[in-house]
N, C-alpha and C positions, 0 to 999 in steps of 0.2 A: 625771871627778872623782877626785883621788887621795884615798887613805885611808891612815893615819888623820889626817893633817894636810890639811884641806880646801882651806886657804890661808893665803898668809903676805904681810903688807902691811907695808913699811917705814914709819916715823914721821917726820914732819918736826919739826924744832925748834919749840917754842911760842914765839911774839914776845911780848914784854911791852908791854901796851896803855897803861900809865901808870906814873908813879913810884911810886905809892901802891897801885895796884891788884895783886891777887894773881893770877898767871898761871893759867889753866885751859885744858886741852885739850877741844875740844868733843866731847861723846859721840857726836854725829851723824858724826864722822870716823873712828870705830872701826867695825869689822865688828859687824854684829848678830849676836848668838850665840842659838842655839836651846835648847831645853831638853836636848838631848843633846850641846849643843857647850859648850866652855870655851876662854878666852882665855889665852894664854900670851905674857908680855912679855918680850922681850930688854932688860935694863936694868944697865948698869954691869958688862958682862962675866959677867953671871948671869942666870937666867931665873926669872920670878915668875908664879905662878898668879893670875890676876885674879878679883876677886869677881864674884858675880852682878850686882850694883849698883855701878855706878862713878860716880864724881862728877867725875872729870877733873883732880882736883887731886892724885891719889896721885903719889907720885914716879916709880913705874914706869911709870904712865900718861902723866905730865908730860915725863919725860925719857927715856922708852923709845925704844929704836933701832928695833925691830919687833914686830909682834904676830903671832902665829899661831892659827889657828881649829883645834882638835882635836877629832875625833869620840870621843866617850867611851861611845858605845852598846854595849851588852852583846851578844855573839855575832854580830857585824857579819860577814855573809857575804863572802868573797872566793874567787874562783875563778882559778886559773893553768892555762894551756894548755901542753903540752910534746907534741912529736912523738916517736914511738918507731918503729922499724923494724919491717917486716913482711917474709914471704917472697918479695915481689915488689918491684917498683919503687916503689909508693907506701908511705907511712908511715900509721901510725895515729896518731889525735889522743887524747890523754888529758888530761881536764878534772878537775884535784884540786881539792876543795872544802874550805876551812878556814873555822872560826869564831874571829873574832878580838875581842879586848876589850882597851881601853887601862886599864890600872892607874894608871901615872904620866904624866901629860900632859906634865910638865916633862921627864922622861927620854927621853920619846918626840921632843920638839922637840931636845933636846939631842944625840940620836943622829942627827937627821936623817933619821927615819923618814917621810918625807912620803908616800911610797906604797910599802906594805907588799908589793905584788904582787912586785915585782923581788926582794926579799928571800926571799920564799917560793919563787919560780921557782928561786933559787939553791940553797934548801935542798933541792928536790926532786932538781935536775940532780946534786946532790952523791951521790945514789944511782944509782951507774953500772949495777948490776944491771937497774934499770928499761928500760933502753934495749936490751937484749938480749931481754927476755922475749916480743917479738912476733916475732922471727925465724923460728920454726916455724908460725907461723900465716899463713893467708890472709885476704883481706879479708872474705870472706863468714863467716870463724869469729870475728867480733867478739865475740859472745856467750860464746863459750868462753874467749876472752883476758881478757875482764872479769873474770872469776873469779880468773883468776891474777893480774892486776895488781893488783886490790882486796887480796887477801890479802898481797901483797908490800909494797906501800905502807902498809898498815895496820901492818904488823909493823915496818917502818922507822920510822913516826912514833911508835910505842910504844917502841921501843928507843932511838930518837936523836931525842928531841923538839927541836921548833924552838924556839931561844932567840932573844927579841927584846927589845930595850931598852924597859922600860916597859909591856909589853903581852905577852900570851899569844895563841898560835894552836894551835888543835886540828883535828886531821885530821877532817872530817865525812863523806867520801865521794869517789866518783869515777865518771866515765863514759868509755868509751873509744868513740870514733867512727872509721869510716872517711872517707877524704878526701872532700871536699866534691862534687868532680865524680864520684867514684865513688858517693856517697850520692845524687847527682841521677839518675845513670844508674840506680842500682838502683830510686829511686823511680819513675823511668819505665818501668822493665821491670815492676815490681810493679804499676803503674797500667795499663799495657797488657795485662796478664795478667789482672788483675781485671776489665778492660773485657771481654775475650775470654770469661772465664769466665761473666761476667754475660750476654753475648749468648747464649752455649750454654745457660746456666741457664735463661734466658728462652725461649729456642726449646724447651727440654726441657719447661718448665713450661707452654707454651701448647700443646704436643702432648698433654702429660698431660691438660690441661683438655679438649681436643677429644676425646681418647679417653674421658676419663670422662662427657662430654656424650654422645657416641654410646651409651656403656653404659648412662646413665640414660635416654636415650631408647628404646633397645630394651628395657629393663626396663619402662618405662612402655607402650609398645605392647604388650608381652607381657602386662603386667597388664591393660591395656584389653581386648585379646582375651579373656583369661581371664574378666574379669568379664562381658564380652558373652555369652561362651559360658553361663556360669553363669545369667545372667539369661534367656537363651534356653530353658535347661532348666528353670529355675523356672517360666517362663512357660508352657512345654508341659506342665510337670507341673500347674499351676494349672488349665489348659484341660482337661486330661485328668479332673482330679478333678470340675471343673464339669460335664463332660459326664457323668461316672459320676454325679454327684448329679442332674443333670437327668433322665438315664435311669431311675434310680431313683424318681424323684417321679413319671414318666410310667407306669413299671410299676405302681407303687402307685395310681395314679389310674386306669389301666385295669382293675385288680384291684378297684376300689371297688365296680363293679356294673354292670348293663345301661345302655348308652347313653353311657357314658364315653368310649369310642373316637369317637362322633360329635361328643360336646362337644368333644373335643380337636381334631378335624377342622376344628370351625369356627372354632378360634382360630390356624390355620395362615395364616401370611402369605402374601400373593400371591393369594389367592382374590378373585374379582369379586364385585360385589354380588349378582348372580344365583345364583352359587353359595352364598353365606352364607345367601341367602333360602331356597333349596330346603334347605339343610341344616337350617335352623331349623324350616322346616315338616315335614322329616322327624322332626326331633325332637321336634316338638310332637306329631304323629301318634303317634310311639310312646310318647310320655308319656301321651296320652291313652288308648290301649289299655291301657297298663299300670294306669292308674288304673281305668280300667272292668273290667277283669280281676278287680282288688284287691276293689272294691266288690261284684263278682257273687259272689266267693268268700264275702266277708263276709255277704253276703245269704243265701247257701246254707247257711253256718254257722248263722245266726240261725233260719232255717227248720227246720234239723234239731234245733237245741236247742228250738225251740217245739213242735215235734212229740213230741219226747221228753217235754217237760213235759205235754202233752196226754195221752200215753200213761200217765203217771204218775197225772194226774187221774181218768182214765178207771177205771184199777184202783182208786183211792181209791172212786170212785162204786159201782163194781161191789161192792165190799166194804161199802158202805152208810156210808162215811164222810162223804159230803156229800148235801145234798139236791139236788133238780133245778134250783133257782134258783141256789144257790151254785155248783154245777158249771157252768151257763151262764155266770155272769158271770166265773167264773175262766178259762173257756176263750176268753171273748171278750177277756180282757186281753191276749192272745197276738195282737200286731198281724201278725205274719208268717204267721200261720194262718188260713185262710178260716173264719169263724166260722160261715157259714150251714151249711157243710159239717159242721162239729163239732156243730151243733146238730141237725142230722138223724139223726146218730149217735145222739146221746142220746136222740131221740124215736122210735127204733126198737123193734121188738117185743124186742129181747134187753134193753131198758132196764127194770129192776125198782125201783120206787121203794123207798126205804130211809128209815129213821128219821133225822129231822134231827139232825143233829149242831151242836151251839152250842158256843159259847166256854166254857171252864171245864170241859168234859166230860172224865172221866177219860180216856177214850181219845184224847183231843187229843194226847197226848203221843206217841202212836205215830207220828203224821206230823209232823215238824218243818217249820218254816216255810223251811228252808234246803233240805230236800228237795223240798218242793212247787215252790219257784222253780227249782230245779235242773233 
């Protein structure tokens, strides 16, 4: 599609339908105009800008020779392509971009600016220095060349602006490309290189992952072994502490008294019923002997205490503190002493009757009840 004149249509004469009818051109026969488009009619050797709403009986519509559709949008982009030489056999391609705006549609149609691209290409080619800028650059130095070409074209467009009838065109930028076959080869080379690097990278990544996995596995085994050793040491320490505690309990039990060793022996595992029965019998005999010995000692102690009390009573009777009946009753109260023998001692010739001592006698304080019982 051309720009700024999108299309031009010749208009046929309108035939009269009747003697009295007013001629009118059908609006449907005219190009449909969009909001950014205007119609310019060629009429009687001049050009007329049509209104937005047409009725078909306007002179320039009814008797016009042609109609042009003009794009009046603001800053319409237009790009032109020009080749420039390089240091090799191929040329660089320069794409220069412009922003164009139609200010006077009638002037554009009158000047015949149906396609502004041809005029802009002529304008750029007028800058001869442009075609010498790439002679010192190879195709792979396209980025370096872009800086130089952009600066030169911008300066040229500023100093020598493009003059077009009824419209303005402003330089907006440019791009520099290598030839298409060179670009395809470059893309193929970069793609192959990228694939090769990707394969090497993937192989390196896989190798690194395998190495990391081996290191992690070694760390795991090392940690597992160390944990097992720590657990074994802790278990041995606990067993040793338990053995020490059990040995301490056994020692304290053995030190608790006679027969403790035999009692401990009975609890030993693995003894037969006969061995346990014999051991219990031995423990019973030993316990019985110990009880009998203890009772014998207690009896002997009671006899000694009774004899001592009897001696005290005799001394009291000898001093006349008790009469005969009281002394006999007192001596008979000692269960562990033979009463008959004590009575015979009292009836002997050495016994001399004394005055009876009764309760409340002043001399009663001389012998306290605790002394007599003791």
